[in-house]
N, C-alpha and C positions, 0 to 999 in steps of 0.2 A: 626308771620312766618318766616322761618329760608330761605334767600336767598344764594347760594351761583354762584357768578359772576364769570366769566372764565372759566364756564363747558365745556367739550368736549361731553357731554351729557345732552343737554338742556332738561327740563321737568319741569311738574309739579304733583307733592305728592313721595311720599307716607306723610301719618301721620306720625309724629315718636316724639318719648319722647326726649328732648333736657336736657342738665345739668343738670336741675332744676328739671328735673323728668317733667315738664308743656310739654303739647301735643299739636306741631307746625309741619305748612304743609313746608315740604320743598320743594323750588323751585328752579332750575338751570337754567341759563343762559348763554350762550356764550358772553353776551358785557361786557367791564372791567368795574369797580366801581368809572368810573371818567368821571365827567359833568353830572352827572343825565343818562349815560346809563344805566345801569345794574338797574337801580329803570325803568326807561321806560320799559325797554325790560319785565321785570318783571309784568309791569301792562298788557301789551300785550298778554306776556304768559296767565296770568289768566283770561283775556278776551277771548282769545281764547277757551280756557279748560272749559269755564263757556259759551260759545255762548254769550258773551254780546258784547254792544258796545266797542270797546278801552276807549273812553271817560268815561265812567259808574267807572272805577276800576282807584284808585288814592292811592298813600304812603301817610296815613296819621301820621305816626310816623317810626322813624327810620332810616331818609333818607341817614343818612351816617353811619348807622347800618347793619349786617346781620340780625339782628332780627327786623324784619318790624310789623307795622299791617297796612292794607291797609281799604281803605273806599269805600264801594260800592254805588253806586248811583244808583237809581232806585224805582221801585215800591215791596212794599215788600213783598206782596201776591204774585206778580210773581217771583221775586225772590227764595224765598226761597223754593219752589217746586223743580227749578232749581237748588240749589245747594245743596240741599239734594238727588237730583238723583244723581248728580255728585258724591258726596261722597260716596253712598251705591255701587255706580259700582268702585267704588276705594277698598272698601272691599271685591268686589267679587272675 
């Protein structure tokens, strides 16, 4: 995913092509990229968008980069339908 800190319009989505033509989820947060504040807000924003507990989303790679990979903790059987439904709603 691609994180934009200090955004005036925080939000999750859309999925866009980055400079390498890879598809990434664009996430904008209002927090500054210092002391992990933007990463913490990223996890909170994703948890809220996906109706998950805050503790179930964590930055896995890219802690000091705009491009990040997140880890979602939980039961895959429950998570996949929820994430698929969110994705379909974004496409509509």
